[in-house]
mmCIF file as gemmi writes it, N, C-alpha and C atoms, coordinates in Angstrom:
data_model
loop_
_atom_site.group_PDB
_atom_site.id
_atom_site.type_symbol
_atom_site.label_atom_id
_atom_site.label_alt_id
_atom_site.label_comp_id
_atom_site.label_asym_id
_atom_site.label_entity_id
_atom_site.label_seq_id
_atom_site.pdbx_PDB_ins_code
_atom_site.Cartn_x
_atom_site.Cartn_y
_atom_site.Cartn_z
_atom_site.occupancy
_atom_site.B_iso_or_equiv
_atom_site.pdbx_formal_charge
_atom_site.auth_seq_id
_atom_site.auth_asym_id
_atom_site.pdbx_PDB_model_num
ATOM 1 N N . MET Axp A 1 ? 26.161 4.985 -5.284 1 0 ? 1 A 1
ATOM 2 C CA . MET Axp A 1 ? 24.956 4.907 -4.488 1 0 ? 1 A 1
ATOM 3 C C . MET Axp A 1 ? 25.081 5.915 -3.343 1 0 ? 1 A 1
ATOM 4 N N . SER Axp A 2 ? 24.03 6.566 -3.035 1 0 ? 2 A 1
ATOM 5 C CA . SER Axp A 2 ? 24.069 7.589 -1.996 1 0 ? 2 A 1
ATOM 6 C C . SER Axp A 2 ? 24.019 6.97 -0.602 1 0 ? 2 A 1
ATOM 7 N N . VAL Axp A 3 ? 24.429 7.736 0.367 1 0 ? 3 A 1
ATOM 8 C CA . VAL Axp A 3 ? 24.387 7.293 1.757 1 0 ? 3 A 1
ATOM 9 C C . VAL Axp A 3 ? 22.946 7.11 2.208 1 0 ? 3 A 1
ATOM 10 N N . LEU Axp A 4 ? 22.058 7.954 1.711 1 0 ? 4 A 1
ATOM 11 C CA . LEU Axp A 4 ? 20.645 7.877 2.075 1 0 ? 4 A 1
ATOM 12 C C . LEU Axp A 4 ? 20.058 6.522 1.708 1 0 ? 4 A 1
ATOM 13 N N . ALA Axp A 5 ? 20.377 6.035 0.523 1 0 ? 5 A 1
ATOM 14 C CA . ALA Axp A 5 ? 19.821 4.764 0.066 1 0 ? 5 A 1
ATOM 15 C C . ALA Axp A 5 ? 20.306 3.598 0.914 1 0 ? 5 A 1
ATOM 16 N N . ASP Axp A 6 ? 21.525 3.695 1.471 1 0 ? 6 A 1
ATOM 17 C CA . ASP Axp A 6 ? 22.063 2.619 2.28 1 0 ? 6 A 1
ATOM 18 C C . ASP Axp A 6 ? 21.415 2.556 3.66 1 0 ? 6 A 1
ATOM 19 N N . ASN Axp A 7 ? 20.93 3.668 4.161 1 0 ? 7 A 1
ATOM 20 C CA . ASN Axp A 7 ? 20.401 3.727 5.512 1 0 ? 7 A 1
ATOM 21 C C . ASN Axp A 7 ? 18.889 3.567 5.59 1 0 ? 7 A 1
ATOM 22 N N . ARG Axp A 8 ? 18.224 3.362 4.509 1 0 ? 8 A 1
ATOM 23 C CA . ARG Axp A 8 ? 16.771 3.229 4.518 1 0 ? 8 A 1
ATOM 24 C C . ARG Axp A 8 ? 16.367 1.877 5.071 1 0 ? 8 A 1
ATOM 25 N N . LYS Axp A 9 ? 15.611 1.906 6.155 1 0 ? 9 A 1
ATOM 26 C CA . LYS Axp A 9 ? 15.111 0.674 6.756 1 0 ? 9 A 1
ATOM 27 C C . LYS Axp A 9 ? 13.691 0.923 7.236 1 0 ? 9 A 1
ATOM 28 N N . ALA Axp A 10 ? 12.791 0.113 6.767 1 0 ? 10 A 1
ATOM 29 C CA . ALA Axp A 10 ? 11.395 0.227 7.191 1 0 ? 10 A 1
ATOM 30 C C . ALA Axp A 10 ? 10.827 -1.18 7.342 1 0 ? 10 A 1
ATOM 31 N N . SER Axp A 11 ? 9.979 -1.333 8.328 1 0 ? 11 A 1
ATOM 32 C CA . SER Axp A 11 ? 9.34 -2.627 8.528 1 0 ? 11 A 1
ATOM 33 C C . SER Axp A 11 ? 8.263 -2.83 7.466 1 0 ? 11 A 1
ATOM 34 N N . PRO Axp A 12 ? 7.915 -4.081 7.213 1 0 ? 12 A 1
ATOM 35 C CA . PRO Axp A 12 ? 6.83 -4.331 6.256 1 0 ? 12 A 1
ATOM 36 C C . PRO Axp A 12 ? 5.525 -3.642 6.675 1 0 ? 12 A 1
ATOM 37 N N . PHE Axp A 13 ? 5.281 -3.551 7.977 1 0 ? 13 A 1
ATOM 38 C CA . PHE Axp A 13 ? 4.084 -2.864 8.463 1 0 ? 13 A 1
ATOM 39 C C . PHE Axp A 13 ? 4.12 -1.381 8.099 1 0 ? 13 A 1
ATOM 40 N N . ALA Axp A 14 ? 5.272 -0.749 8.241 1 0 ? 14 A 1
ATOM 41 C CA . ALA Axp A 14 ? 5.407 0.675 7.907 1 0 ? 14 A 1
ATOM 42 C C . ALA Axp A 14 ? 5.178 0.911 6.418 1 0 ? 14 A 1
ATOM 43 N N . VAL Axp A 15 ? 5.677 -0.004 5.606 1 0 ? 15 A 1
ATOM 44 C CA . VAL Axp A 15 ? 5.478 0.119 4.155 1 0 ? 15 A 1
ATOM 45 C C . VAL Axp A 15 ? 4.001 -0.061 3.816 1 0 ? 15 A 1
ATOM 46 N N . ALA Axp A 16 ? 3.364 -1.074 4.41 1 0 ? 16 A 1
ATOM 47 C CA . ALA Axp A 16 ? 1.942 -1.323 4.156 1 0 ? 16 A 1
ATOM 48 C C . ALA Axp A 16 ? 1.092 -0.143 4.605 1 0 ? 16 A 1
ATOM 49 N N . LYS Axp A 17 ? 1.426 0.42 5.751 1 0 ? 17 A 1
ATOM 50 C CA . LYS Axp A 17 ? 0.694 1.576 6.264 1 0 ? 17 A 1
ATOM 51 C C . LYS Axp A 17 ? 0.817 2.771 5.328 1 0 ? 17 A 1
ATOM 52 N N . ALA Axp A 18 ? 2.016 3.028 4.841 1 0 ? 18 A 1
ATOM 53 C CA . ALA Axp A 18 ? 2.236 4.148 3.927 1 0 ? 18 A 1
ATOM 54 C C . ALA Axp A 18 ? 1.45 3.964 2.631 1 0 ? 18 A 1
ATOM 55 N N . VAL Axp A 19 ? 1.46 2.745 2.11 1 0 ? 19 A 1
ATOM 56 C CA . VAL Axp A 19 ? 0.739 2.479 0.855 1 0 ? 19 A 1
ATOM 57 C C . VAL Axp A 19 ? -0.769 2.559 1.083 1 0 ? 19 A 1
ATOM 58 N N . PHE Axp A 20 ? -1.25 2.035 2.196 1 0 ? 20 A 1
ATOM 59 C CA . PHE Axp A 20 ? -2.682 2.087 2.494 1 0 ? 20 A 1
ATOM 60 C C . PHE Axp A 20 ? -3.177 3.528 2.551 1 0 ? 20 A 1
ATOM 61 N N . TRP Axp A 21 ? -2.495 4.37 3.314 1 0 ? 21 A 1
ATOM 62 C CA . TRP Axp A 21 ? -2.922 5.765 3.432 1 0 ? 21 A 1
ATOM 63 C C . TRP Axp A 21 ? -2.779 6.498 2.102 1 0 ? 21 A 1
ATOM 64 N N . SER Axp A 22 ? -1.804 6.101 1.313 1 0 ? 22 A 1
ATOM 65 C CA . SER Axp A 22 ? -1.657 6.723 -0.007 1 0 ? 22 A 1
ATOM 66 C C . SER Axp A 22 ? -2.807 6.324 -0.93 1 0 ? 22 A 1
ATOM 67 N N . PHE Axp A 23 ? -3.267 5.072 -0.822 1 0 ? 23 A 1
ATOM 68 C CA . PHE Axp A 23 ? -4.43 4.646 -1.604 1 0 ? 23 A 1
ATOM 69 C C . PHE Axp A 23 ? -5.641 5.507 -1.278 1 0 ? 23 A 1
ATOM 70 N N . LEU Axp A 24 ? -5.793 5.831 -0.011 1 0 ? 24 A 1
ATOM 71 C CA . LEU Axp A 24 ? -6.931 6.655 0.404 1 0 ? 24 A 1
ATOM 72 C C . LEU Axp A 24 ? -6.727 8.132 0.08 1 0 ? 24 A 1
ATOM 73 N N . GLY Axp A 25 ? -5.491 8.51 -0.168 1 0 ? 25 A 1
ATOM 74 C CA . GLY Axp A 25 ? -5.202 9.906 -0.481 1 0 ? 25 A 1
ATOM 75 C C . GLY Axp A 25 ? -5.092 10.79 0.743 1 0 ? 25 A 1
ATOM 76 N N . ILE Axp A 26 ? -4.877 10.16 1.891 1 0 ? 26 A 1
ATOM 77 C CA . ILE Axp A 26 ? -4.781 10.908 3.144 1 0 ? 26 A 1
ATOM 78 C C . ILE Axp A 26 ? -3.359 10.744 3.674 1 0 ? 26 A 1
ATOM 79 N N . ARG Axp A 27 ? -2.558 11.783 3.555 1 0 ? 27 A 1
ATOM 80 C CA . ARG Axp A 27 ? -1.18 11.727 4.028 1 0 ? 27 A 1
ATOM 81 C C . ARG Axp A 27 ? -0.819 13.049 4.683 1 0 ? 27 A 1
ATOM 82 N N . ARG Axp A 28 ? -0.19 12.984 5.816 1 0 ? 28 A 1
ATOM 83 C CA . ARG Axp A 28 ? 0.353 14.182 6.444 1 0 ? 28 A 1
ATOM 84 C C . ARG Axp A 28 ? 1.7 14.491 5.817 1 0 ? 28 A 1
ATOM 85 N N . LYS Axp A 29 ? 2.044 15.746 5.78 1 0 ? 29 A 1
ATOM 86 C CA . LYS Axp A 29 ? 3.321 16.132 5.207 1 0 ? 29 A 1
ATOM 87 C C . LYS Axp A 29 ? 4.475 15.514 5.989 1 0 ? 29 A 1
ATOM 88 N N . SER Axp A 30 ? 4.353 15.47 7.306 1 0 ? 30 A 1
ATOM 89 C CA . SER Axp A 30 ? 5.422 14.897 8.131 1 0 ? 30 A 1
ATOM 90 C C . SER Axp A 30 ? 5.59 13.401 7.847 1 0 ? 30 A 1
ATOM 91 N N . ALA Axp A 31 ? 4.477 12.697 7.639 1 0 ? 31 A 1
ATOM 92 C CA . ALA Axp A 31 ? 4.546 11.266 7.33 1 0 ? 31 A 1
ATOM 93 C C . ALA Axp A 31 ? 5.169 11.045 5.96 1 0 ? 31 A 1
ATOM 94 N N . LEU Axp A 32 ? 4.827 11.892 5.017 1 0 ? 32 A 1
ATOM 95 C CA . LEU Axp A 32 ? 5.405 11.787 3.679 1 0 ? 32 A 1
ATOM 96 C C . LEU Axp A 32 ? 6.913 11.996 3.733 1 0 ? 32 A 1
ATOM 97 N N . GLU Axp A 33 ? 7.34 13.006 4.461 1 0 ? 33 A 1
ATOM 98 C CA . GLU Axp A 33 ? 8.776 13.28 4.585 1 0 ? 33 A 1
ATOM 99 C C . GLU Axp A 33 ? 9.494 12.126 5.272 1 0 ? 33 A 1
ATOM 100 N N . SER Axp A 34 ? 8.868 11.525 6.264 1 0 ? 34 A 1
ATOM 101 C CA . SER Axp A 34 ? 9.448 10.369 6.941 1 0 ? 34 A 1
ATOM 102 C C . SER Axp A 34 ? 9.547 9.18 5.987 1 0 ? 34 A 1
ATOM 103 N N . ASP Axp A 35 ? 8.518 8.976 5.164 1 0 ? 35 A 1
ATOM 104 C CA . ASP Axp A 35 ? 8.527 7.88 4.201 1 0 ? 35 A 1
ATOM 105 C C . ASP Axp A 35 ? 9.647 8.046 3.179 1 0 ? 35 A 1
ATOM 106 N N . VAL Axp A 36 ? 9.883 9.265 2.747 1 0 ? 36 A 1
ATOM 107 C CA . VAL Axp A 36 ? 10.929 9.516 1.763 1 0 ? 36 A 1
ATOM 108 C C . VAL Axp A 36 ? 12.285 9.089 2.321 1 0 ? 36 A 1
ATOM 109 N N . VAL Axp A 37 ? 12.485 9.301 3.598 1 0 ? 37 A 1
ATOM 110 C CA . VAL Axp A 37 ? 13.762 8.954 4.227 1 0 ? 37 A 1
ATOM 111 C C . VAL Axp A 37 ? 13.858 7.454 4.504 1 0 ? 37 A 1
ATOM 112 N N . ASN Axp A 38 ? 12.763 6.831 4.904 1 0 ? 38 A 1
ATOM 113 C CA . ASN Axp A 38 ? 12.813 5.448 5.392 1 0 ? 38 A 1
ATOM 114 C C . ASN Axp A 38 ? 12.46 4.371 4.365 1 0 ? 38 A 1
ATOM 115 N N . LEU Axp A 39 ? 11.68 4.688 3.369 1 0 ? 39 A 1
ATOM 116 C CA . LEU Axp A 39 ? 11.214 3.659 2.434 1 0 ? 39 A 1
ATOM 117 C C . LEU Axp A 39 ? 12.035 3.642 1.16 1 0 ? 39 A 1
ATOM 118 N N . LYS Axp A 40 ? 12.281 2.436 0.684 1 0 ? 40 A 1
ATOM 119 C CA . LYS Axp A 40 ? 12.94 2.273 -0.613 1 0 ? 40 A 1
ATOM 120 C C . LYS Axp A 40 ? 11.86 2.234 -1.685 1 0 ? 40 A 1
ATOM 121 N N . PRO Axp A 41 ? 12.149 2.776 -2.86 1 0 ? 41 A 1
ATOM 122 C CA . PRO Axp A 41 ? 11.147 2.749 -3.932 1 0 ? 41 A 1
ATOM 123 C C . PRO Axp A 41 ? 10.666 1.335 -4.271 1 0 ? 41 A 1
ATOM 124 N N . VAL Axp A 42 ? 11.553 0.37 -4.231 1 0 ? 42 A 1
ATOM 125 C CA . VAL Axp A 42 ? 11.159 -1.012 -4.543 1 0 ? 42 A 1
ATOM 126 C C . VAL Axp A 42 ? 10.133 -1.514 -3.53 1 0 ? 42 A 1
ATOM 127 N N . GLN Axp A 43 ? 10.322 -1.165 -2.253 1 0 ? 43 A 1
ATOM 128 C CA . GLN Axp A 43 ? 9.359 -1.576 -1.221 1 0 ? 43 A 1
ATOM 129 C C . GLN Axp A 43 ? 7.981 -1.002 -1.515 1 0 ? 43 A 1
ATOM 130 N N . VAL Axp A 44 ? 7.942 0.251 -1.903 1 0 ? 44 A 1
ATOM 131 C CA . VAL Axp A 44 ? 6.666 0.916 -2.166 1 0 ? 44 A 1
ATOM 132 C C . VAL Axp A 44 ? 5.995 0.321 -3.398 1 0 ? 44 A 1
ATOM 133 N N . ILE Axp A 45 ? 6.768 0.037 -4.432 1 0 ? 45 A 1
ATOM 134 C CA . ILE Axp A 45 ? 6.211 -0.538 -5.664 1 0 ? 45 A 1
ATOM 135 C C . ILE Axp A 45 ? 5.626 -1.919 -5.391 1 0 ? 45 A 1
ATOM 136 N N . VAL Axp A 46 ? 6.389 -2.761 -4.698 1 0 ? 46 A 1
ATOM 137 C CA . VAL Axp A 46 ? 5.905 -4.121 -4.397 1 0 ? 46 A 1
ATOM 138 C C . VAL Axp A 46 ? 4.662 -4.06 -3.511 1 0 ? 46 A 1
ATOM 139 N N . ALA Axp A 47 ? 4.698 -3.23 -2.479 1 0 ? 47 A 1
ATOM 140 C CA . ALA Axp A 47 ? 3.538 -3.098 -1.595 1 0 ? 47 A 1
ATOM 141 C C . ALA Axp A 47 ? 2.335 -2.539 -2.347 1 0 ? 47 A 1
ATOM 142 N N . GLY Axp A 48 ? 2.563 -1.631 -3.267 1 0 ? 48 A 1
ATOM 143 C CA . GLY Axp A 48 ? 1.472 -1.072 -4.074 1 0 ? 48 A 1
ATOM 144 C C . GLY Axp A 48 ? 0.825 -2.12 -4.96 1 0 ? 48 A 1
ATOM 145 N N . ILE Axp A 49 ? 1.646 -2.954 -5.567 1 0 ? 49 A 1
ATOM 146 C CA . ILE Axp A 49 ? 1.115 -4.022 -6.422 1 0 ? 49 A 1
ATOM 147 C C . ILE Axp A 49 ? 0.324 -5.022 -5.586 1 0 ? 49 A 1
ATOM 148 N N . ILE Axp A 50 ? 0.859 -5.395 -4.426 1 0 ? 50 A 1
ATOM 149 C CA . ILE Axp A 50 ? 0.146 -6.322 -3.536 1 0 ? 50 A 1
ATOM 150 C C . ILE Axp A 50 ? -1.161 -5.691 -3.045 1 0 ? 50 A 1
ATOM 151 N N . GLY Axp A 51 ? -1.107 -4.419 -2.663 1 0 ? 51 A 1
ATOM 152 C CA . GLY Axp A 51 ? -2.31 -3.725 -2.203 1 0 ? 51 A 1
ATOM 153 C C . GLY Axp A 51 ? -3.37 -3.633 -3.281 1 0 ? 51 A 1
ATOM 154 N N . ALA Axp A 52 ? -2.948 -3.344 -4.51 1 0 ? 52 A 1
ATOM 155 C CA . ALA Axp A 52 ? -3.895 -3.261 -5.626 1 0 ? 52 A 1
ATOM 156 C C . ALA Axp A 52 ? -4.517 -4.629 -5.908 1 0 ? 52 A 1
ATOM 157 N N . ALA Axp A 53 ? -3.708 -5.674 -5.847 1 0 ? 53 A 1
ATOM 158 C CA . ALA Axp A 53 ? -4.225 -7.025 -6.078 1 0 ? 53 A 1
ATOM 159 C C . ALA Axp A 53 ? -5.237 -7.416 -4.999 1 0 ? 53 A 1
ATOM 160 N N . LEU Axp A 54 ? -4.932 -7.084 -3.755 1 0 ? 54 A 1
ATOM 161 C CA . LEU Axp A 54 ? -5.878 -7.373 -2.668 1 0 ? 54 A 1
ATOM 162 C C . LEU Axp A 54 ? -7.174 -6.58 -2.831 1 0 ? 54 A 1
ATOM 163 N N . PHE Axp A 55 ? -7.059 -5.337 -3.237 1 0 ? 55 A 1
ATOM 164 C CA . PHE Axp A 55 ? -8.238 -4.494 -3.448 1 0 ? 55 A 1
ATOM 165 C C . PHE Axp A 55 ? -9.125 -5.066 -4.546 1 0 ? 55 A 1
ATOM 166 N N . VAL Axp A 56 ? -8.529 -5.418 -5.682 1 0 ? 56 A 1
ATOM 167 C CA . VAL Axp A 56 ? -9.302 -5.966 -6.807 1 0 ? 56 A 1
ATOM 168 C C . VAL Axp A 56 ? -9.929 -7.297 -6.418 1 0 ? 56 A 1
ATOM 169 N N . THR Axp A 57 ? -9.174 -8.15 -5.729 1 0 ? 57 A 1
ATOM 170 C CA . THR Axp A 57 ? -9.71 -9.438 -5.291 1 0 ? 57 A 1
ATOM 171 C C . THR Axp A 57 ? -10.889 -9.247 -4.342 1 0 ? 57 A 1
ATOM 172 N N . THR Axp A 58 ? -10.769 -8.318 -3.421 1 0 ? 58 A 1
ATOM 173 C CA . THR Axp A 58 ? -11.863 -8.043 -2.486 1 0 ? 58 A 1
ATOM 174 C C . THR Axp A 58 ? -13.109 -7.556 -3.214 1 0 ? 58 A 1
ATOM 175 N N . ILE Axp A 59 ? -12.94 -6.652 -4.151 1 0 ? 59 A 1
ATOM 176 C CA . ILE Axp A 59 ? -14.079 -6.152 -4.928 1 0 ? 59 A 1
ATOM 177 C C . ILE Axp A 59 ? -14.747 -7.292 -5.696 1 0 ? 59 A 1
ATOM 178 N N . LEU Axp A 60 ? -13.94 -8.143 -6.331 1 0 ? 60 A 1
ATOM 179 C CA . LEU Axp A 60 ? -14.506 -9.267 -7.087 1 0 ? 60 A 1
ATOM 180 C C . LEU Axp A 60 ? -15.278 -10.218 -6.174 1 0 ? 60 A 1
ATOM 181 N N . LEU Axp A 61 ? -14.74 -10.506 -4.999 1 0 ? 61 A 1
ATOM 182 C CA . LEU Axp A 61 ? -15.438 -11.395 -4.064 1 0 ? 61 A 1
ATOM 183 C C . LEU Axp A 61 ? -16.744 -10.79 -3.576 1 0 ? 61 A 1
ATOM 184 N N . VAL Axp A 62 ? -16.76 -9.519 -3.295 1 0 ? 62 A 1
ATOM 185 C CA . VAL Axp A 62 ? -17.982 -8.846 -2.851 1 0 ? 62 A 1
ATOM 186 C C . VAL Axp A 62 ? -19.029 -8.867 -3.964 1 0 ? 62 A 1
ATOM 187 N N . VAL Axp A 63 ? -18.619 -8.571 -5.176 1 0 ? 63 A 1
ATOM 188 C CA . VAL Axp A 63 ? -19.559 -8.571 -6.309 1 0 ? 63 A 1
ATOM 189 C C . VAL Axp A 63 ? -20.131 -9.969 -6.527 1 0 ? 63 A 1
ATOM 190 N N . ARG Axp A 64 ? -19.284 -10.989 -6.486 1 0 ? 64 A 1
ATOM 191 C CA . ARG Axp A 64 ? -19.77 -12.363 -6.651 1 0 ? 64 A 1
ATOM 192 C C . ARG Axp A 64 ? -20.762 -12.732 -5.552 1 0 ? 64 A 1
ATOM 193 N N . TYR Axp A 65 ? -20.457 -12.344 -4.324 1 0 ? 65 A 1
ATOM 194 C CA . TYR Axp A 65 ? -21.35 -12.628 -3.192 1 0 ? 65 A 1
ATOM 195 C C . TYR Axp A 65 ? -22.695 -11.954 -3.378 1 0 ? 65 A 1
ATOM 196 N N . VAL Axp A 66 ? -22.685 -10.7 -3.761 1 0 ? 66 A 1
ATOM 197 C CA . VAL Axp A 66 ? -23.935 -9.944 -3.938 1 0 ? 66 A 1
ATOM 198 C C . VAL Axp A 66 ? -24.763 -10.54 -5.082 1 0 ? 66 A 1
ATOM 199 N N . ILE Axp A 67 ? -24.109 -10.852 -6.186 1 0 ? 67 A 1
ATOM 200 C CA . ILE Axp A 67 ? -24.829 -11.425 -7.336 1 0 ? 67 A 1
ATOM 201 C C . ILE Axp A 67 ? -25.421 -12.781 -6.964 1 0 ? 67 A 1
ATOM 202 N N . LYS Axp A 68 ? -24.665 -13.598 -6.276 1 0 ? 68 A 1
ATOM 203 C CA . LYS Axp A 68 ? -25.145 -14.938 -5.893 1 0 ? 68 A 1
ATOM 204 C C . LYS Axp A 68 ? -26.352 -14.858 -4.962 1 0 ? 68 A 1
ATOM 205 N N . HIS Axp A 69 ? -26.324 -13.952 -4.006 1 0 ? 69 A 1
ATOM 206 C CA . HIS Axp A 69 ? -27.408 -13.859 -3.042 1 0 ? 69 A 1
ATOM 207 C C . HIS Axp A 69 ? -28.576 -12.996 -3.511 1 0 ? 69 A 1
ATOM 208 N N . ALA Axp A 70 ? -28.373 -12.16 -4.489 1 0 ? 70 A 1
ATOM 209 C CA . ALA Axp A 70 ? -29.458 -11.349 -5.013 1 0 ? 70 A 1
ATOM 210 C C . ALA Axp A 70 ? -30.337 -12.175 -5.953 1 0 ? 70 A 1
ATOM 211 N N . ALA Axp A 71 ? -29.752 -13.138 -6.643 1 0 ? 71 A 1
ATOM 212 C CA . ALA Axp A 71 ? -30.493 -13.938 -7.608 1 0 ? 71 A 1
ATOM 213 C C . ALA Axp A 71 ? -31.246 -15.089 -6.934 1 0 ? 71 A 1
ATOM 214 N N . GLY Axp A 72 ? -30.761 -15.535 -5.792 1 0 ? 72 A 1
ATOM 215 C CA . GLY Axp A 72 ? -31.38 -16.723 -5.243 1 0 ? 72 A 1
ATOM 216 C C . GLY Axp A 72 ? -32.016 -16.505 -3.951 1 0 ? 72 A 1
């Protein structure tokens, strides 16, 4: 295991922030380079799955709300 992998420490907020901005496709090069040093791939994968699930759930709730109120 490399020394880099042992020293990676990021808060859950930092991981969520990185994944959120990546979802939008807006990333600065400096932020990307910082993420490479600080984030573990497992953190990014888990946060990505959680972010995708929240996104899909939000879309489904909005669609249900609109359909319910448009019909009645």
